[in-house]
Structure formats: structure tokens, C-alpha cells
The first five atom37 places (N, CA, C, CB, O) and aatype in JSON, in Angstrom:
{
  "aatype": [20, 20, 20, 20, 20, 20, 20, 20, 20, 20, 20, 20, 20, 20, 20, 20, 20, 20, 20, 20, 20, 20, 20, 20, 20, 20, 20, 20, 20, 20, 20, 20, 20, 20, 20, 20, 20, 20, 20, 20, 20, 20, 20, 20, 20, 20, 20, 20, 20, 20, 20, 20, 20, 20, 20, 20, 20, 20, 20, 20, 20, 20, 20, 20, 20, 20, 20, 20, 20, 20, 20, 20, 20, 20, 20, 20, 20, 20, 20, 20, 20, 20, 20, 20, 20, 20, 20, 20, 20, 20, 20, 20, 20, 20, 20, 20, 20, 20, 20, 20, 20, 20, 20, 20, 20, 20, 20, 20, 20, 20, 20, 20, 20, 20, 20, 20, 20, 20, 20, 20, 20, 20, 20, 20, 20, 20, 20],
  "atom_mask": [
    [1, 1, 1, 1, 1],
    [1, 1, 1, 1, 1],
    [1, 1, 1, 1, 1],
    [1, 1, 1, 1, 1],
    [1, 1, 1, 1, 1],
    [1, 1, 1, 1, 1],
    [1, 1, 1, 1, 1],
    [1, 1, 1, 1, 1],
    [1, 1, 1, 1, 1],
    [1, 1, 1, 1, 1],
    [1, 1, 1, 1, 1],
    [1, 1, 1, 1, 1],
    [1, 1, 1, 1, 1],
    [1, 1, 1, 1, 1],
    [1, 1, 1, 1, 1],
    [1, 1, 1, 1, 1],
    [1, 1, 1, 1, 1],
    [1, 1, 1, 1, 1],
    [1, 1, 1, 1, 1],
    [1, 1, 1, 1, 1],
    [1, 1, 1, 1, 1],
    [1, 1, 1, 1, 1],
    [1, 1, 1, 1, 1],
    [1, 1, 1, 1, 1],
    [1, 1, 1, 1, 1],
    [1, 1, 1, 1, 1],
    [1, 1, 1, 1, 1],
    [1, 1, 1, 1, 1],
    [1, 1, 1, 1, 1],
    [1, 1, 1, 1, 1],
    [1, 1, 1, 1, 1],
    [1, 1, 1, 1, 1],
    [1, 1, 1, 1, 1],
    [1, 1, 1, 1, 1],
    [1, 1, 1, 1, 1],
    [1, 1, 1, 1, 1],
    [1, 1, 1, 1, 1],
    [1, 1, 1, 1, 1],
    [1, 1, 1, 1, 1],
    [1, 1, 1, 1, 1],
    [1, 1, 1, 1, 1],
    [1, 1, 1, 1, 1],
    [1, 1, 1, 1, 1],
    [1, 1, 1, 1, 1],
    [1, 1, 1, 1, 1],
    [1, 1, 1, 1, 1],
    [1, 1, 1, 1, 1],
    [1, 1, 1, 1, 1],
    [1, 1, 1, 1, 1],
    [1, 1, 1, 1, 1],
    [1, 1, 1, 1, 1],
    [1, 1, 1, 1, 1],
    [1, 1, 1, 1, 1],
    [1, 1, 1, 1, 1],
    [1, 1, 1, 1, 1],
    [1, 1, 1, 1, 1],
    [1, 1, 1, 1, 1],
    [1, 1, 1, 1, 1],
    [1, 1, 1, 1, 1],
    [1, 1, 1, 1, 1],
    [1, 1, 1, 1, 1],
    [1, 1, 1, 1, 1],
    [1, 1, 1, 1, 1],
    [1, 1, 1, 1, 1],
    [1, 1, 1, 1, 1],
    [1, 1, 1, 1, 1],
    [1, 1, 1, 1, 1],
    [1, 1, 1, 1, 1],
    [1, 1, 1, 1, 1],
    [1, 1, 1, 1, 1],
    [1, 1, 1, 1, 1],
    [1, 1, 1, 1, 1],
    [1, 1, 1, 1, 1],
    [1, 1, 1, 1, 1],
    [1, 1, 1, 1, 1],
    [1, 1, 1, 1, 1],
    [1, 1, 1, 1, 1],
    [1, 1, 1, 1, 1],
    [1, 1, 1, 1, 1],
    [1, 1, 1, 1, 1],
    [1, 1, 1, 1, 1],
    [1, 1, 1, 1, 1],
    [1, 1, 1, 1, 1],
    [1, 1, 1, 1, 1],
    [1, 1, 1, 1, 1],
    [1, 1, 1, 1, 1],
    [1, 1, 1, 1, 1],
    [1, 1, 1, 1, 1],
    [1, 1, 1, 1, 1],
    [1, 1, 1, 1, 1],
    [1, 1, 1, 1, 1],
    [1, 1, 1, 1, 1],
    [1, 1, 1, 1, 1],
    [1, 1, 1, 1, 1],
    [1, 1, 1, 1, 1],
    [1, 1, 1, 1, 1],
    [1, 1, 1, 1, 1],
    [1, 1, 1, 1, 1],
    [1, 1, 1, 1, 1],
    [1, 1, 1, 1, 1],
    [1, 1, 1, 1, 1],
    [1, 1, 1, 1, 1],
    [1, 1, 1, 1, 1],
    [1, 1, 1, 1, 1],
    [1, 1, 1, 1, 1],
    [1, 1, 1, 1, 1],
    [1, 1, 1, 1, 1],
    [1, 1, 1, 1, 1],
    [1, 1, 1, 1, 1],
    [1, 1, 1, 1, 1],
    [1, 1, 1, 1, 1],
    [1, 1, 1, 1, 1],
    [1, 1, 1, 1, 1],
    [1, 1, 1, 1, 1],
    [1, 1, 1, 1, 1],
    [1, 1, 1, 1, 1],
    [1, 1, 1, 1, 1],
    [1, 1, 1, 1, 1],
    [1, 1, 1, 1, 1],
    [1, 1, 1, 1, 1],
    [1, 1, 1, 1, 1],
    [1, 1, 1, 1, 1],
    [1, 1, 1, 1, 1],
    [1, 1, 1, 1, 1],
    [1, 1, 1, 1, 1],
    [1, 1, 1, 1, 1],
    [1, 1, 1, 1, 1]
  ],
  "atom_positions": [
    [[0.83, -1.18, 0.0], [0.0, 0.0, 0.0], [0.88, 1.25, 0.0], [-0.95, 0.0, 1.21], [1.98, 1.23, 0.55]],
    [[0.41, 2.3, -0.6], [1.15, 3.56, -0.5], [1.24, 3.98, 0.97], [0.47, 4.67, -1.34], [0.38, 3.63, 1.78]],
    [[2.25, 4.72, 1.29], [2.47, 5.12, 2.67], [1.71, 6.41, 2.96], [3.99, 5.3, 2.96], [2.3, 7.48, 3.08]],
    [[0.38, 6.28, 3.08], [-0.43, 7.47, 3.29], [-1.45, 7.29, 4.4], [-1.13, 7.84, 2.01], [-2.26, 8.18, 4.65]],
    [[-1.41, 6.2, 5.02], [-2.52, 5.69, 5.81], [-2.71, 6.35, 7.14], [-2.34, 4.27, 6.01], [-1.73, 6.83, 7.71]],
    [[-3.93, 6.4, 7.68], [-4.96, 5.37, 7.74], [-5.71, 5.22, 6.44], [-5.92, 5.67, 8.85], [-5.76, 6.13, 5.62]],
    [[-6.29, 4.08, 6.27], [-7.04, 3.75, 5.07], [-6.71, 2.37, 4.55], [-6.78, 4.77, 4.01], [-7.5, 1.77, 3.83]],
    [[-5.54, 1.85, 4.92], [-5.18, 0.55, 4.38], [-6.09, -0.55, 4.89], [-3.74, 0.21, 4.72], [-6.25, -1.57, 4.21]],
    [[-6.68, -0.37, 6.06], [-7.6, -1.39, 6.56], [-8.81, -1.53, 5.65], [-8.05, -1.07, 7.98], [-9.31, -2.63, 5.45]],
    [[-9.28, -0.41, 5.09], [-10.41, -0.48, 4.15], [-10.03, -1.27, 2.91], [-10.86, 0.93, 3.76], [-10.8, -2.12, 2.45]],
    [[-8.86, -0.99, 2.36], [-8.4, -1.66, 1.15], [-8.14, -3.13, 1.45], [-7.13, -0.98, 0.61], [-8.54, -4.0, 0.67]],
    [[-7.49, -3.41, 2.55], [-7.15, -4.78, 2.93], [-8.41, -5.64, 3.07], [-6.36, -4.8, 4.24], [-8.47, -6.74, 2.52]],
    [[-9.41, -5.15, 3.79], [-10.65, -5.91, 3.98], [-11.39, -6.1, 2.65], [-11.56, -5.21, 4.99], [-11.93, -7.18, 2.4]],
    [[-11.43, -5.08, 1.82], [-12.09, -5.2, 0.52], [-11.41, -6.26, -0.34], [-12.1, -3.85, -0.23], [-12.08, -7.03, -1.02]],
    [[-10.1, -6.31, -0.3], [-9.37, -7.31, -1.1], [-9.58, -8.71, -0.55], [-7.88, -6.98, -1.13], [-9.68, -9.67, -1.32]],
    [[-9.64, -8.85, 0.77], [-9.93, -10.16, 1.36], [-11.3, -10.65, 0.94], [-9.84, -10.1, 2.9], [-11.46, -11.81, 0.56]],
    [[-12.29, -9.77, 1.0], [-13.65, -10.15, 0.61], [-13.72, -10.53, -0.86], [-14.63, -9.01, 0.9], [-14.37, -11.51, -1.22]],
    [[-13.05, -9.76, -1.71], [-13.07, -10.05, -3.15], [-12.42, -11.4, -3.43], [-12.36, -8.93, -3.94], [-12.81, -12.09, -4.37]],
    [[-11.43, -11.78, -2.63], [-10.74, -13.06, -2.83], [-11.54, -14.23, -2.26], [-9.37, -13.01, -2.18], [-11.1, -15.38, -2.35]],
    [[-12.7, -13.95, -1.68], [-13.54, -15.02, -1.16], [-13.33, -15.29, 0.32], [-13.29, -16.26, -1.92], [-13.94, -16.22, 0.86]],
    [[-12.5, -14.52, 0.96], [-12.3, -14.7, 2.41], [-13.45, -14.04, 3.17], [-10.94, -14.1, 2.86], [-14.25, -13.29, 2.6]],
    [[-13.51, -14.34, 4.43], [-14.52, -13.73, 5.28], [-13.83, -12.79, 6.24], [-15.34, -14.8, 6.05], [-12.78, -13.1, 6.8]],
    [[-14.42, -11.65, 6.43], [-13.93, -10.68, 7.41], [-14.98, -10.64, 8.51], [-13.67, -9.25, 6.78], [-16.09, -10.16, 8.3]],
    [[-14.6, -11.14, 9.67], [-15.56, -11.19, 10.76], [-15.48, -9.95, 11.61], [-15.32, -12.43, 11.63], [-14.41, -9.38, 11.81]],
    [[-16.61, -9.53, 12.09], [-16.67, -8.41, 13.01], [-16.58, -8.98, 14.42], [-17.98, -7.57, 12.82], [-17.36, -9.85, 14.81]],
    [[-15.62, -8.5, 15.17], [-15.44, -8.96, 16.53], [-15.9, -7.87, 17.49], [-13.95, -9.35, 16.79], [-15.25, -6.83, 17.61]],
    [[-17.01, -8.11, 18.15], [-17.53, -7.11, 19.08], [-16.6, -6.87, 20.26], [-18.88, -7.52, 19.58], [-16.63, -5.81, 20.88]],
    [[-15.76, -7.86, 20.56], [-14.85, -7.72, 21.69], [-13.59, -6.93, 21.32], [-14.45, -9.08, 22.21], [-12.83, -6.52, 22.2]],
    [[-13.37, -6.71, 20.03], [-12.18, -5.96, 19.6], [-12.37, -4.48, 19.92], [-11.91, -6.15, 18.07], [-13.46, -3.93, 19.75]],
    [[-11.33, -3.86, 20.38], [-11.37, -2.45, 20.73], [-10.27, -1.73, 19.97], [-11.22, -2.24, 22.28], [-9.11, -2.16, 19.97]],
    [[-10.64, -0.65, 19.33], [-9.67, 0.18, 18.64], [-9.62, 1.52, 19.35], [-10.03, 0.35, 17.14], [-10.65, 2.14, 19.61]],
    [[-8.44, 1.95, 19.67], [-8.26, 3.26, 20.3], [-7.61, 4.17, 19.28], [-7.42, 3.16, 21.61], [-6.51, 3.89, 18.78]],
    [[-8.28, 5.25, 18.98], [-7.77, 6.21, 18.01], [-7.4, 7.48, 18.76], [-8.82, 6.51, 16.87], [-8.26, 8.12, 19.37]],
    [[-6.15, 7.83, 18.71], [-5.68, 9.02, 19.43], [-5.61, 10.2, 18.49], [-4.3, 8.76, 20.06], [-4.96, 10.15, 17.44]],
    [[-6.28, 11.27, 18.86], [-6.19, 12.51, 18.11], [-5.1, 13.36, 18.74], [-7.55, 13.26, 18.09], [-4.88, 13.3, 19.94]],
    [[-4.42, 14.16, 17.93], [-3.44, 15.07, 18.5], [-4.13, 16.07, 19.43], [-2.65, 15.81, 17.39], [-5.3, 16.38, 19.22]],
    [[-3.44, 16.56, 20.44], [-4.08, 17.49, 21.37], [-4.4, 18.84, 20.69], [-3.17, 17.73, 22.6], [-3.65, 19.3, 19.83]],
    [[-5.49, 19.42, 21.09], [-5.89, 20.73, 20.58], [-6.9, 20.62, 19.46], [-4.68, 21.48, 20.1], [-6.87, 19.69, 18.66]],
    [[-7.79, 21.58, 19.41], [-8.87, 21.56, 18.42], [-8.33, 21.76, 17.01], [-9.9, 22.63, 18.74], [-8.75, 21.07, 16.09]],
    [[-7.41, 22.69, 16.83], [-6.87, 22.95, 15.49], [-6.14, 21.71, 14.97], [-5.92, 24.17, 15.51], [-6.28, 21.35, 13.8]],
    [[-5.35, 21.07, 15.82], [-4.63, 19.86, 15.41], [-5.61, 18.74, 15.08], [-3.65, 19.4, 16.52], [-5.41, 17.98, 14.14]],
    [[-6.68, 18.64, 15.87], [-7.69, 17.62, 15.62], [-8.38, 17.86, 14.28], [-8.74, 17.6, 16.76], [-8.63, 16.92, 13.53]],
    [[-8.67, 19.11, 13.96], [-9.32, 19.41, 12.69], [-8.4, 19.11, 11.51], [-9.77, 20.88, 12.65], [-8.84, 18.6, 10.49]],
    [[-7.13, 19.43, 11.65], [-6.16, 19.08, 10.59], [-6.1, 17.57, 10.41], [-4.76, 19.64, 10.92], [-6.04, 17.06, 9.29]],
    [[-6.12, 16.87, 11.53], [-6.09, 15.4, 11.52], [-7.32, 14.86, 10.8], [-6.03, 14.85, 12.96], [-7.21, 13.92, 10.01]],
    [[-8.49, 15.43, 11.05], [-9.72, 14.99, 10.39], [-9.66, 15.24, 8.89], [-10.94, 15.69, 11.0], [-10.14, 14.42, 8.11]],
    [[-9.08, 16.35, 8.48], [-8.92, 16.62, 7.05], [-8.09, 15.53, 6.41], [-8.26, 18.01, 6.82], [-8.43, 15.03, 5.33]],
    [[-7.0, 15.15, 7.06], [-6.14, 14.1, 6.51], [-6.84, 12.74, 6.49], [-4.84, 13.99, 7.32], [-6.69, 11.98, 5.54]],
    [[-7.62, 12.45, 7.53], [-8.38, 11.18, 7.55], [-9.39, 11.14, 6.41], [-9.1, 11.01, 8.91], [-9.54, 10.11, 5.76]],
    [[-10.07, 12.24, 6.15], [-11.01, 12.29, 5.04], [-10.31, 12.1, 3.71], [-11.77, 13.62, 5.05], [-10.8, 11.38, 2.84]],
    [[-9.17, 12.75, 3.55], [-8.4, 12.64, 2.3], [-7.97, 11.21, 2.05], [-7.18, 13.55, 2.34], [-8.16, 10.69, 0.95]],
    [[-7.39, 10.56, 3.06], [-6.92, 9.19, 2.86], [-8.08, 8.22, 2.7], [-6.05, 8.76, 4.04], [-7.94, 7.2, 2.02]],
    [[-9.22, 8.52, 3.29], [-10.39, 7.67, 3.11], [-10.84, 7.7, 1.65], [-11.54, 8.13, 4.03], [-11.17, 6.66, 1.08]],
    [[-10.86, 8.88, 1.05], [-11.23, 8.98, -0.37], [-10.2, 8.29, -1.25], [-11.37, 10.46, -0.78], [-10.57, 7.6, -2.2]],
    [[-8.93, 8.48, -0.94], [-7.88, 7.84, -1.75], [-7.96, 6.32, -1.65], [-6.51, 8.32, -1.3], [-7.76, 5.63, -2.65]],
    [[-8.24, 5.79, -0.46], [-8.37, 4.34, -0.29], [-9.5, 3.8, -1.15], [-8.61, 3.98, 1.19], [-9.38, 2.73, -1.75]],
    [[-10.59, 4.53, -1.22], [-11.73, 4.09, -2.01], [-11.48, 4.22, -3.51], [-12.96, 4.88, -1.62], [-12.18, 3.59, -4.3]],
    [[-10.51, 5.01, -3.9], [-10.13, 5.1, -5.3], [-9.18, 3.95, -5.67], [-9.47, 6.46, -5.6], [-9.2, 3.46, -6.8]],
    [[-8.35, 3.53, -4.72], [-7.41, 2.44, -4.96], [-8.15, 1.13, -5.13], [-6.39, 2.34, -3.81], [-7.83, 0.33, -6.02]],
    [[-9.13, 0.91, -4.28], [-9.88, -0.35, -4.27], [-11.36, -0.01, -4.27], [-9.49, -1.24, -3.04], [-11.87, 0.5, -3.27]],
    [[-12.05, -0.29, -5.35], [-13.48, 0.0, -5.4], [-14.18, -0.95, -4.44], [-14.05, -0.14, -6.85], [-14.1, -2.17, -4.58]],
    [[-14.87, -0.38, -3.48], [-15.52, -1.17, -2.44], [-17.03, -1.07, -2.59], [-15.09, -0.7, -1.04], [-17.55, -0.11, -3.16]],
    [[-17.72, -2.07, -2.07], [-19.17, -2.03, -2.09], [-19.63, -0.75, -1.4], [-19.78, -3.28, -1.4], [-19.14, -0.4, -0.33]],
    [[-20.57, -0.07, -2.02], [-21.1, 1.15, -1.42], [-20.19, 2.35, -1.55], [-21.38, 0.91, -0.01], [-20.48, 3.4, -0.98]],
    [[-19.09, 2.24, -2.28], [-18.14, 3.36, -2.39], [-18.14, 3.98, -3.78], [-16.74, 2.9, -2.03], [-17.18, 4.65, -4.15]],
    [[-19.16, 3.76, -4.52], [-19.22, 4.33, -5.87], [-19.44, 5.84, -5.85], [-20.32, 3.66, -6.67], [-19.31, 6.51, -6.87]],
    [[-19.76, 6.37, -4.68], [-19.96, 7.81, -4.52], [-18.65, 8.59, -4.58], [-20.66, 8.1, -3.21], [-18.67, 9.82, -4.54]],
    [[-17.54, 7.9, -4.68], [-16.24, 8.57, -4.66], [-15.86, 8.99, -6.08], [-15.16, 7.65, -4.06], [-14.72, 8.8, -6.5]],
    [[-16.78, 9.54, -6.78], [-16.52, 9.99, -8.14], [-16.51, 11.51, -8.24], [-17.56, 9.42, -9.09], [-15.99, 12.06, -9.21]],
    [[-17.09, 12.18, -7.25], [-17.21, 13.63, -7.32], [-17.05, 14.23, -5.93], [-18.58, 14.03, -7.93], [-17.59, 13.73, -4.94]],
    [[-16.29, 15.32, -5.86], [-16.11, 16.02, -4.59], [-17.42, 16.65, -4.13], [-15.02, 17.09, -4.71], [-17.58, 16.97, -2.95]],
    [[-18.37, 16.83, -5.05], [-19.66, 17.43, -4.7], [-20.48, 16.53, -3.77], [-20.45, 17.73, -5.96], [-21.44, 16.99, -3.15]],
    [[-20.11, 15.26, -3.67], [-20.84, 14.32, -2.82], [-20.45, 14.48, -1.35], [-20.58, 12.88, -3.28], [-21.19, 14.07, -0.46]],
    [[-19.31, 15.07, -1.08], [-18.82, 15.2, 0.3], [-19.84, 15.81, 1.26], [-17.56, 16.03, 0.32], [-19.97, 15.32, 2.38]],
    [[-20.58, 16.85, 0.88], [-21.58, 17.38, 1.81], [-22.68, 16.36, 2.16], [-22.23, 18.63, 1.22], [-23.21, 16.37, 3.27]],
    [[-23.01, 15.48, 1.23], [-24.0, 14.45, 1.53], [-23.46, 13.47, 2.58], [-24.39, 13.69, 0.26], [-24.21, 12.92, 3.37]],
    [[-22.14, 13.27, 2.56], [-21.52, 12.4, 3.56], [-21.68, 12.98, 4.95], [-20.04, 12.18, 3.24], [-21.79, 12.24, 5.93]],
    [[-21.68, 14.3, 5.05], [-21.88, 14.96, 6.34], [-23.22, 14.53, 6.94], [-21.82, 16.52, 6.19], [-23.3, 14.12, 8.09]],
    [[-24.27, 14.63, 6.14], [-25.6, 14.24, 6.62], [-25.66, 12.74, 6.91], [-26.67, 14.63, 5.6], [-26.21, 12.32, 7.93]],
    [[-25.1, 11.94, 6.01], [-25.14, 10.5, 6.19], [-24.39, 10.03, 7.43], [-24.56, 9.82, 4.98], [-24.88, 9.18, 8.17]],
    [[-23.22, 10.59, 7.65], [-22.45, 10.19, 8.83], [-23.09, 10.67, 10.12], [-21.02, 10.72, 8.74], [-23.0, 10.01, 11.15]],
    [[-23.74, 11.83, 10.07], [-24.44, 12.32, 11.26], [-25.6, 11.38, 11.59], [-24.95, 13.77, 11.05], [-25.79, 11.01, 12.75]],
    [[-26.37, 11.02, 10.59], [-27.49, 10.1, 10.82], [-27.02, 8.75, 11.32], [-28.31, 9.92, 9.55], [-27.65, 8.14, 12.19]],
    [[-25.91, 8.27, 10.78], [-25.36, 6.98, 11.23], [-24.93, 7.06, 12.69], [-24.16, 6.56, 10.35], [-25.16, 6.12, 13.45]],
    [[-24.3, 8.16, 13.08], [-23.87, 8.32, 14.48], [-25.07, 8.36, 15.42], [-23.02, 9.6, 14.64], [-25.05, 7.72, 16.47]],
    [[-26.1, 9.1, 15.04], [-27.3, 9.19, 15.88], [-27.99, 7.83, 15.97], [-28.27, 10.25, 15.32], [-28.42, 7.42, 17.04]],
    [[-28.09, 7.15, 14.84], [-28.71, 5.82, 14.84], [-27.95, 4.86, 15.75], [-28.77, 5.25, 13.41], [-28.56, 4.09, 16.49]],
    [[-26.62, 4.91, 15.7], [-25.79, 4.05, 16.54], [-26.01, 4.37, 18.01], [-24.31, 4.2, 16.16], [-26.14, 3.48, 18.85]],
    [[-26.04, 5.67, 18.33], [-26.28, 6.07, 19.72], [-27.64, 5.59, 20.21], [-26.18, 7.59, 19.86], [-27.74, 5.04, 21.31]],
    [[-28.66, 5.79, 19.42], [-30.01, 5.38, 19.82], [-30.05, 3.87, 20.06], [-31.05, 5.78, 18.76], [-30.69, 3.4, 21.0]],
    [[-29.38, 3.13, 19.21], [-29.42, 1.67, 19.3], [-28.57, 1.13, 20.46], [-28.94, 1.07, 18.0], [-29.03, 0.26, 21.2]],
    [[-27.35, 1.64, 20.62], [-26.42, 1.02, 21.57], [-26.16, 1.83, 22.84], [-25.12, 0.78, 20.89], [-25.85, 1.25, 23.88]],
    [[-26.28, 3.15, 22.78], [-25.94, 3.98, 23.94], [-26.91, 5.16, 24.08], [-24.5, 4.49, 23.84], [-26.48, 6.31, 24.04]],
    [[-28.18, 4.9, 24.23], [-29.14, 6.01, 24.31], [-28.87, 6.97, 25.47], [-30.55, 5.46, 24.43], [-29.22, 8.14, 25.4]],
    [[-28.26, 6.48, 26.53], [-27.97, 7.37, 27.66], [-26.91, 8.42, 27.31], [-27.52, 6.55, 28.87], [-26.76, 9.4, 28.03]],
    [[-26.16, 8.22, 26.23], [-25.12, 9.17, 25.82], [-25.64, 10.26, 24.86], [-23.98, 8.43, 25.16], [-24.87, 11.12, 24.45]],
    [[-26.91, 10.22, 24.52], [-27.46, 11.21, 23.59], [-27.31, 12.64, 24.13], [-28.94, 10.91, 23.31], [-26.91, 13.53, 23.37]],
    [[-27.61, 12.91, 25.42], [-27.41, 14.29, 25.91], [-25.95, 14.76, 25.79], [-27.86, 14.38, 27.36], [-25.7, 15.92, 25.49]],
    [[-25.01, 13.87, 26.04], [-23.6, 14.24, 25.9], [-23.25, 14.51, 24.44], [-22.69, 13.12, 26.47], [-22.5, 15.44, 24.14]],
    [[-23.8, 13.69, 23.53], [-23.57, 13.92, 22.1], [-24.11, 15.3, 21.69], [-24.24, 12.81, 21.26], [-23.45, 16.04, 20.96]],
    [[-25.3, 15.62, 22.16], [-25.89, 16.93, 21.83], [-25.01, 18.05, 22.38], [-27.33, 17.04, 22.41], [-24.79, 19.05, 21.7]],
    [[-24.5, 17.89, 23.59], [-23.65, 18.92, 24.18], [-22.34, 19.09, 23.41], [-23.34, 18.58, 25.64], [-21.83, 20.2, 23.28]],
    [[-21.82, 18.0, 22.9], [-20.55, 18.04, 22.16], [-20.75, 18.15, 20.65], [-19.72, 16.81, 22.47], [-19.78, 18.12, 19.89]],
    [[-22.0, 18.28, 20.22], [-22.26, 18.29, 18.78], [-21.53, 19.39, 18.01], [-23.72, 18.42, 18.55], [-21.15, 19.13, 16.87]],
    [[-21.32, 20.59, 18.55], [-20.55, 21.56, 17.76], [-19.14, 21.05, 17.41], [-20.44, 22.88, 18.52], [-18.66, 21.26, 16.29]],
    [[-18.49, 20.4, 18.36], [-17.17, 19.84, 18.1], [-17.26, 18.68, 17.11], [-16.51, 19.38, 19.41], [-16.43, 18.56, 16.21]],
    [[-18.27, 17.82, 17.29], [-18.48, 16.7, 16.37], [-18.7, 17.22, 14.95], [-19.68, 15.84, 16.82], [-18.1, 16.73, 13.99]],
    [[-19.57, 18.22, 14.81], [-19.88, 18.76, 13.48], [-18.68, 19.46, 12.85], [-21.05, 19.74, 13.58], [-18.5, 19.39, 11.64]],
    [[-17.87, 20.13, 13.66], [-16.65, 20.76, 13.13], [-15.68, 19.7, 12.61], [-15.95, 21.64, 14.21], [-15.11, 19.84, 11.53]],
    [[-15.51, 18.63, 13.39], [-14.63, 17.54, 12.96], [-15.15, 16.85, 11.72], [-14.47, 16.52, 14.08], [-14.38, 16.51, 10.83]],
    [[-16.46, 16.64, 11.67], [-17.06, 15.98, 10.51], [-16.96, 16.87, 9.27], [-18.53, 15.64, 10.8], [-16.71, 16.38, 8.17]],
    [[-17.15, 18.17, 9.44], [-17.0, 19.09, 8.31], [-15.56, 19.07, 7.8], [-17.41, 20.54, 8.71], [-15.33, 19.1, 6.59]],
    [[-14.6, 19.02, 8.71], [-13.19, 18.94, 8.31], [-12.93, 17.63, 7.56], [-12.25, 19.04, 9.55], [-12.24, 17.63, 6.53]],
    [[-13.49, 16.53, 8.06], [-13.33, 15.23, 7.39], [-13.89, 15.3, 5.98], [-14.02, 14.09, 8.2], [-13.25, 14.85, 5.03]],
    [[-15.1, 15.86, 5.84], [-15.73, 15.96, 4.51], [-14.9, 16.83, 3.58], [-17.15, 16.54, 4.64], [-14.81, 16.55, 2.38]],
    [[-14.31, 17.89, 4.11], [-13.44, 18.75, 3.31], [-12.24, 17.94, 2.79], [-12.96, 19.96, 4.14], [-11.89, 18.02, 1.62]],
    [[-11.63, 17.18, 3.69], [-10.51, 16.33, 3.29], [-10.93, 15.27, 2.29], [-9.89, 15.67, 4.5], [-10.18, 14.95, 1.37]],
    [[-12.13, 14.72, 2.48], [-12.64, 13.72, 1.55], [-12.77, 14.31, 0.15], [-14.0, 13.17, 2.04], [-12.37, 13.69, -0.83]],
    [[-13.33, 15.51, 0.07], [-13.45, 16.18, -1.21], [-12.1, 16.42, -1.85], [-14.18, 17.5, -1.04], [-11.95, 16.25, -3.06]],
    [[-11.11, 16.8, -1.05], [-9.74, 16.98, -1.57], [-9.18, 15.67, -2.09], [-8.82, 17.56, -0.48], [-8.54, 15.63, -3.14]],
    [[-9.41, 14.59, -1.35], [-8.91, 13.29, -1.76], [-9.51, 12.83, -3.06], [-9.18, 12.28, -0.69], [-8.81, 12.25, -3.9]],
    [[-10.81, 13.07, -3.25], [-11.47, 12.7, -4.5], [-10.85, 13.48, -5.64], [-13.0, 12.96, -4.42], [-10.52, 12.92, -6.69]],
    [[-10.68, 14.79, -5.44], [-10.1, 15.64, -6.47], [-8.66, 15.23, -6.77], [-10.15, 17.09, -6.04], [-8.25, 15.19, -7.94]],
    [[-7.89, 14.94, -5.73], [-6.49, 14.53, -5.87], [-6.37, 13.23, -6.65], [-5.85, 14.38, -4.5], [-5.51, 13.09, -7.52]],
    [[-7.24, 12.28, -6.34], [-7.17, 10.97, -6.98], [-7.55, 11.05, -8.46], [-8.09, 9.97, -6.26], [-7.07, 10.27, -9.28]],
    [[-8.41, 11.99, -8.8], [-8.89, 12.11, -10.18], [-7.9, 12.87, -11.06], [-10.24, 12.79, -10.2], [-7.97, 12.79, -12.28]],
    [[-6.99, 13.62, -10.44], [-6.05, 14.41, -11.26], [-4.8, 13.64, -11.6], [-5.68, 15.68, -10.55], [-3.92, 14.16, -12.29]]
  ]
}
């Protein structure tokens, strides 16, 4: 894989599935993602995560990733990811909804940065 990651896990799993392997979801597995300290650093980090996510989807066409053809789709990802987060909270952690609402400005800023990076990644991959 190119040395640009995070994102290689998306490509790796897609290639395993295409080869006929099974990728199991392990509920007991825990991933800890550390953001750099500070809001500005976190937003820069989110931009890079969005960019590499788009690039990964250009390297390996994945199910449900056909939307990576236009940077204009990035704003739709904002709405989609917000709905997915709310749906997940309602299903698995409804008691955390008030905390999510309280932190939503930070969540939305990070998500907007991610979408911006995603749009850049789509544009970068197409050029």
C-alpha cells in the first residue's frame, strides 16, 4: 500500500472479501484512536483522515463506495455520517445522547473537516 494511511484497513478488507475470504466483526475488539491534542490539530487530523479515506476508495473499489466519483458528494456524507452516528447512539448507547448533543458543535466541526478532506482526496485521486 502507499504510505499514506490510515485507510489501508479499508483496502485490505475489501481485497480479502473479493478473494472469497470472510472478514468477521469482533464485538470484543477495541480500537483506540488518538487525536493530537488541541482543536486545530484535531481538525487538521480529520482533514487528513477524510483525504486518505477517499484515496483508499479510489485504490480499491468497495461495495457502497461508488460515490467517490465527485467532490460534490462530500456534503452528503456529512448528513449520512451524522445520521449513522445518531442511529448508533439510539441503538447502543441512548444514555449518551445528551452528551452527544452537548458536544455536537465539536463533532460537526470535525465531521465538516473530514468531509473537506474527503473532497480533496477525491479531487487529488482524479487528477
